[in-house]
Gaussian input, Z-matrix of N, CA and C with variables (Angstrom, degrees):
# hf/3-21g

backbone

0 1
 N
 C     1     B1
 C     2     B2     1     A1
 N     3     B3     2     A2     1     D1
 C     4     B4     3     A3     2     D2
 C     5     B5     4     A4     3     D3
 N     6     B6     5     A5     4     D4
 C     7     B7     6     A6     5     D5
 C     8     B8     7     A7     6     D6
 N     9     B9     8     A8     7     D7
 C    10    B10     9     A9     8     D8
 C    11    B11    10    A10     9     D9
 N    12    B12    11    A11    10    D10
 C    13    B13    12    A12    11    D11
 C    14    B14    13    A13    12    D12
 N    15    B15    14    A14    13    D13
 C    16    B16    15    A15    14    D14
 C    17    B17    16    A16    15    D15
 N    18    B18    17    A17    16    D16
 C    19    B19    18    A18    17    D17
 C    20    B20    19    A19    18    D18
 N    21    B21    20    A20    19    D19
 C    22    B22    21    A21    20    D20
 C    23    B23    22    A22    21    D21
 N    24    B24    23    A23    22    D22
 C    25    B25    24    A24    23    D23
 C    26    B26    25    A25    24    D24
 N    27    B27    26    A26    25    D25
 C    28    B28    27    A27    26    D26
 C    29    B29    28    A28    27    D27
 N    30    B30    29    A29    28    D28
 C    31    B31    30    A30    29    D29
 C    32    B32    31    A31    30    D30
 N    33    B33    32    A32    31    D31
 C    34    B34    33    A33    32    D32
 C    35    B35    34    A34    33    D33
 N    36    B36    35    A35    34    D34
 C    37    B37    36    A36    35    D35
 C    38    B38    37    A37    36    D36
 N    39    B39    38    A38    37    D37
 C    40    B40    39    A39    38    D38
 C    41    B41    40    A40    39    D39
 N    42    B42    41    A41    40    D40
 C    43    B43    42    A42    41    D41
 C    44    B44    43    A43    42    D42
 N    45    B45    44    A44    43    D43
 C    46    B46    45    A45    44    D44
 C    47    B47    46    A46    45    D45
 N    48    B48    47    A47    46    D46
 C    49    B49    48    A48    47    D47
 C    50    B50    49    A49    48    D48
 N    51    B51    50    A50    49    D49
 C    52    B52    51    A51    50    D50
 C    53    B53    52    A52    51    D51
 N    54    B54    53    A53    52    D52
 C    55    B55    54    A54    53    D53
 C    56    B56    55    A55    54    D54
 N    57    B57    56    A56    55    D55
 C    58    B58    57    A57    56    D56
 C    59    B59    58    A58    57    D57
 N    60    B60    59    A59    58    D58
 C    61    B61    60    A60    59    D59
 C    62    B62    61    A61    60    D60
 N    63    B63    62    A62    61    D61
 C    64    B64    63    A63    62    D62
 C    65    B65    64    A64    63    D63
 N    66    B66    65    A65    64    D64
 C    67    B67    66    A66    65    D65
 C    68    B68    67    A67    66    D66
 N    69    B69    68    A68    67    D67
 C    70    B70    69    A69    68    D68
 C    71    B71    70    A70    69    D69
 N    72    B72    71    A71    70    D70
 C    73    B73    72    A72    71    D71
 C    74    B74    73    A73    72    D72
 N    75    B75    74    A74    73    D73
 C    76    B76    75    A75    74    D74
 C    77    B77    76    A76    75    D75
 N    78    B78    77    A77    76    D76
 C    79    B79    78    A78    77    D77
 C    80    B80    79    A79    78    D78
 N    81    B81    80    A80    79    D79
 C    82    B82    81    A81    80    D80
 C    83    B83    82    A82    81    D81
 N    84    B84    83    A83    82    D82
 C    85    B85    84    A84    83    D83
 C    86    B86    85    A85    84    D84
 N    87    B87    86    A86    85    D85
 C    88    B88    87    A87    86    D86
 C    89    B89    88    A88    87    D87
 N    90    B90    89    A89    88    D88
 C    91    B91    90    A90    89    D89
 C    92    B92    91    A91    90    D90
 N    93    B93    92    A92    91    D91
 C    94    B94    93    A93    92    D92
 C    95    B95    94    A94    93    D93
 N    96    B96    95    A95    94    D94
 C    97    B97    96    A96    95    D95
 C    98    B98    97    A97    96    D96
 N    99    B99    98    A98    97    D97
 C   100   B100    99    A99    98    D98
 C   101   B101   100   A100    99    D99
 N   102   B102   101   A101   100   D100
 C   103   B103   102   A102   101   D101
 C   104   B104   103   A103   102   D102
 N   105   B105   104   A104   103   D103
 C   106   B106   105   A105   104   D104
 C   107   B107   106   A106   105   D105
 N   108   B108   107   A107   106   D106
 C   109   B109   108   A108   107   D107
 C   110   B110   109   A109   108   D108
 N   111   B111   110   A110   109   D109
 C   112   B112   111   A111   110   D110
 C   113   B113   112   A112   111   D111
 N   114   B114   113   A113   112   D112
 C   115   B115   114   A114   113   D113
 C   116   B116   115   A115   114   D114
 N   117   B117   116   A116   115   D115
 C   118   B118   117   A117   116   D116
 C   119   B119   118   A118   117   D117
 N   120   B120   119   A119   118   D118
 C   121   B121   120   A120   119   D119
 C   122   B122   121   A121   120   D120
 N   123   B123   122   A122   121   D121
 C   124   B124   123   A123   122   D122
 C   125   B125   124   A124   123   D123
 N   126   B126   125   A125   124   D124
 C   127   B127   126   A126   125   D125
 C   128   B128   127   A127   126   D126
 N   129   B129   128   A128   127   D127
 C   130   B130   129   A129   128   D128
 C   131   B131   130   A130   129   D129
 N   132   B132   131   A131   130   D130
 C   133   B133   132   A132   131   D131
 C   134   B134   133   A133   132   D132
 N   135   B135   134   A134   133   D133
 C   136   B136   135   A135   134   D134
 C   137   B137   136   A136   135   D135
 N   138   B138   137   A137   136   D136
 C   139   B139   138   A138   137   D137
 C   140   B140   139   A139   138   D138
 N   141   B141   140   A140   139   D139
 C   142   B142   141   A141   140   D140
 C   143   B143   142   A142   141   D141
 N   144   B144   143   A143   142   D142
 C   145   B145   144   A144   143   D143
 C   146   B146   145   A145   144   D144
 N   147   B147   146   A146   145   D145
 C   148   B148   147   A147   146   D146
 C   149   B149   148   A148   147   D147
 N   150   B150   149   A149   148   D148
 C   151   B151   150   A150   149   D149
 C   152   B152   151   A151   150   D150
 N   153   B153   152   A152   151   D151
 C   154   B154   153   A153   152   D152
 C   155   B155   154   A154   153   D153
 N   156   B156   155   A155   154   D154
 C   157   B157   156   A156   155   D155
 C   158   B158   157   A157   156   D156
 N   159   B159   158   A158   157   D157
 C   160   B160   159   A159   158   D158
 C   161   B161   160   A160   159   D159

   B1=1.4175
   B2=1.5066
   B3=1.3153
   B4=1.4582
   B5=1.5240
   B6=1.3382
   B7=1.4518
   B8=1.5428
   B9=1.3143
   B10=1.4580
   B11=1.5399
   B12=1.3335
   B13=1.4413
   B14=1.5229
   B15=1.3219
   B16=1.4318
   B17=1.5241
   B18=1.3384
   B19=1.4687
   B20=1.5252
   B21=1.3135
   B22=1.4841
   B23=1.4519
   B24=1.3351
   B25=1.4582
   B26=1.5316
   B27=1.3307
   B28=1.4975
   B29=1.5400
   B30=1.3022
   B31=1.4500
   B32=1.5475
   B33=1.3079
   B34=1.4757
   B35=1.5131
   B36=1.3232
   B37=1.4543
   B38=1.5136
   B39=1.3148
   B40=1.4310
   B41=1.5367
   B42=1.2976
   B43=1.4823
   B44=1.5165
   B45=1.3237
   B46=1.4353
   B47=1.5437
   B48=1.3287
   B49=1.4584
   B50=1.5169
   B51=1.3277
   B52=1.4283
   B53=1.5348
   B54=1.3263
   B55=1.4825
   B56=1.5022
   B57=1.3287
   B58=1.4838
   B59=1.5361
   B60=1.3303
   B61=1.4664
   B62=1.5228
   B63=1.3449
   B64=1.4554
   B65=1.5491
   B66=1.3119
   B67=1.4610
   B68=1.5049
   B69=1.2952
   B70=1.4636
   B71=1.5073
   B72=1.3069
   B73=1.4363
   B74=1.5122
   B75=1.2933
   B76=1.4794
   B77=1.5248
   B78=1.3583
   B79=1.4448
   B80=1.5034
   B81=1.2934
   B82=1.4564
   B83=1.5399
   B84=1.2951
   B85=1.5071
   B86=1.5236
   B87=1.3505
   B88=1.4831
   B89=1.5368
   B90=1.3093
   B91=1.4480
   B92=1.5404
   B93=1.3347
   B94=1.4708
   B95=1.5153
   B96=1.3330
   B97=1.4883
   B98=1.5193
   B99=1.3269
   B100=1.4818
   B101=1.5498
   B102=1.3085
   B103=1.4696
   B104=1.5011
   B105=1.3259
   B106=1.4492
   B107=1.5250
   B108=1.3187
   B109=1.4647
   B110=1.5358
   B111=1.3417
   B112=1.4681
   B113=1.5298
   B114=1.3309
   B115=1.4436
   B116=1.5171
   B117=1.3398
   B118=1.4514
   B119=1.5462
   B120=1.3129
   B121=1.4393
   B122=1.5483
   B123=1.3151
   B124=1.4614
   B125=1.5212
   B126=1.3379
   B127=1.4674
   B128=1.5223
   B129=1.3009
   B130=1.4668
   B131=1.5525
   B132=1.2883
   B133=1.4971
   B134=1.5065
   B135=1.3170
   B136=1.4811
   B137=1.5168
   B138=1.3099
   B139=1.4711
   B140=1.5524
   B141=1.3247
   B142=1.4441
   B143=1.5116
   B144=1.3194
   B145=1.4491
   B146=1.5284
   B147=1.3177
   B148=1.4729
   B149=1.5178
   B150=1.2937
   B151=1.4411
   B152=1.5701
   B153=1.3093
   B154=1.4648
   B155=1.5045
   B156=1.3042
   B157=1.4905
   B158=1.4890
   B159=1.3183
   B160=1.4946
   B161=1.5088
   A1=112.29
   A2=117.50
   A3=118.74
   A4=108.81
   A5=113.49
   A6=120.13
   A7=105.96
   A8=118.36
   A9=119.77
   A10=111.57
   A11=117.11
   A12=121.33
   A13=113.59
   A14=118.30
   A15=119.64
   A16=109.34
   A17=115.35
   A18=119.03
   A19=112.59
   A20=114.44
   A21=117.92
   A22=111.75
   A23=116.87
   A24=125.02
   A25=113.12
   A26=116.20
   A27=121.45
   A28=106.51
   A29=115.42
   A30=121.19
   A31=112.64
   A32=115.84
   A33=121.02
   A34=111.22
   A35=114.76
   A36=121.92
   A37=107.94
   A38=116.89
   A39=121.06
   A40=106.32
   A41=117.07
   A42=120.67
   A43=110.09
   A44=114.44
   A45=123.04
   A46=105.38
   A47=115.79
   A48=120.65
   A49=108.71
   A50=116.51
   A51=122.26
   A52=110.67
   A53=115.22
   A54=120.34
   A55=107.16
   A56=115.92
   A57=121.54
   A58=109.44
   A59=117.85
   A60=123.04
   A61=112.79
   A62=116.49
   A63=120.13
   A64=111.51
   A65=115.91
   A66=122.53
   A67=111.35
   A68=116.01
   A69=123.22
   A70=108.08
   A71=115.85
   A72=121.07
   A73=111.05
   A74=116.65
   A75=121.38
   A76=105.12
   A77=117.51
   A78=118.52
   A79=114.48
   A80=117.16
   A81=121.91
   A82=109.47
   A83=112.13
   A84=120.19
   A85=107.45
   A86=113.01
   A87=115.59
   A88=107.37
   A89=115.08
   A90=119.94
   A91=114.73
   A92=117.49
   A93=117.97
   A94=110.67
   A95=117.61
   A96=119.67
   A97=110.16
   A98=116.62
   A99=119.56
   A100=109.70
   A101=115.70
   A102=117.92
   A103=112.15
   A104=117.40
   A105=122.79
   A106=109.18
   A107=118.03
   A108=121.98
   A109=111.19
   A110=116.58
   A111=122.00
   A112=109.03
   A113=116.07
   A114=118.69
   A115=113.38
   A116=117.50
   A117=121.68
   A118=109.88
   A119=118.13
   A120=121.25
   A121=110.17
   A122=117.32
   A123=121.70
   A124=111.48
   A125=116.52
   A126=121.53
   A127=109.34
   A128=118.24
   A129=121.29
   A130=111.67
   A131=115.13
   A132=120.21
   A133=111.05
   A134=117.52
   A135=122.45
   A136=113.72
   A137=119.22
   A138=125.14
   A139=107.76
   A140=116.53
   A141=120.07
   A142=110.71
   A143=119.06
   A144=123.64
   A145=109.86
   A146=117.39
   A147=118.31
   A148=110.67
   A149=117.89
   A150=121.12
   A151=114.60
   A152=115.97
   A153=118.38
   A154=110.29
   A155=113.35
   A156=117.49
   A157=109.32
   A158=116.71
   A159=120.78
   A160=109.05
   D1=-19.07
   D2=-175.91
   D3=-129.40
   D4=134.97
   D5=177.50
   D6=-95.03
   D7=150.51
   D8=176.56
   D9=-56.81
   D10=131.13
   D11=178.09
   D12=85.01
   D13=5.82
   D14=178.85
   D15=-136.81
   D16=150.99
   D17=177.03
   D18=104.97
   D19=-152.71
   D20=178.70
   D21=-56.96
   D22=147.89
   D23=177.33
   D24=62.25
   D25=21.20
   D26=176.71
   D27=-135.35
   D28=157.47
   D29=178.68
   D30=-87.10
   D31=-4.09
   D32=-179.72
   D33=-121.09
   D34=165.03
   D35=177.75
   D36=-154.51
   D37=165.63
   D38=170.46
   D39=-144.60
   D40=141.20
   D41=-171.46
   D42=-138.64
   D43=164.32
   D44=171.84
   D45=-122.15
   D46=121.41
   D47=177.86
   D48=-92.36
   D49=128.76
   D50=-177.99
   D51=-110.25
   D52=136.31
   D53=176.36
   D54=-148.09
   D55=176.79
   D56=177.04
   D57=-59.47
   D58=-27.66
   D59=-177.42
   D60=-80.48
   D61=-12.73
   D62=177.29
   D63=131.19
   D64=-159.47
   D65=-178.78
   D66=-108.08
   D67=141.92
   D68=175.78
   D69=-126.90
   D70=119.95
   D71=177.82
   D72=-83.45
   D73=131.95
   D74=173.31
   D75=-108.67
   D76=113.19
   D77=-177.16
   D78=-66.57
   D79=166.44
   D80=-174.89
   D81=-55.73
   D82=132.50
   D83=179.90
   D84=-159.48
   D85=172.35
   D86=178.30
   D87=-67.43
   D88=158.64
   D89=-172.47
   D90=-64.79
   D91=-26.17
   D92=174.91
   D93=-68.02
   D94=-38.27
   D95=178.07
   D96=-67.29
   D97=-38.58
   D98=176.66
   D99=-62.12
   D100=-44.00
   D101=179.21
   D102=-61.91
   D103=-40.40
   D104=178.28
   D105=-61.73
   D106=-45.09
   D107=179.27
   D108=-60.04
   D109=-40.77
   D110=178.66
   D111=-64.06
   D112=-51.35
   D113=-179.53
   D114=-61.48
   D115=-40.42
   D116=177.16
   D117=-60.11
   D118=-41.50
   D119=-178.85
   D120=-67.80
   D121=-41.31
   D122=175.14
   D123=-59.78
   D124=-46.76
   D125=179.63
   D126=-60.60
   D127=-43.66
   D128=178.39
   D129=-60.58
   D130=-43.32
   D131=-179.35
   D132=-68.00
   D133=-34.21
   D134=-176.10
   D135=-86.22
   D136=-12.55
   D137=-178.12
   D138=-84.66
   D139=120.71
   D140=-179.33
   D141=-64.60
   D142=140.39
   D143=174.47
   D144=-82.02
   D145=133.91
   D146=177.39
   D147=-55.76
   D148=134.13
   D149=176.95
   D150=89.34
   D151=-11.82
   D152=176.48
   D153=-89.59
   D154=154.16
   D155=177.70
   D156=-99.06
   D157=127.41
   D158=-177.86
   D159=-105.49

């Protein structure tokens, strides 16, 4: 679950975001960049697509 130099007790992390569309790997980065990638992914998933029925 943890790569050397990433995760708890480190300033960096790497994650895989899972959704119905598949998996998106977020490469190792500082935790603020990881948080931004997670929030961007959530925003994308929560934003209605034009022409789709919600």
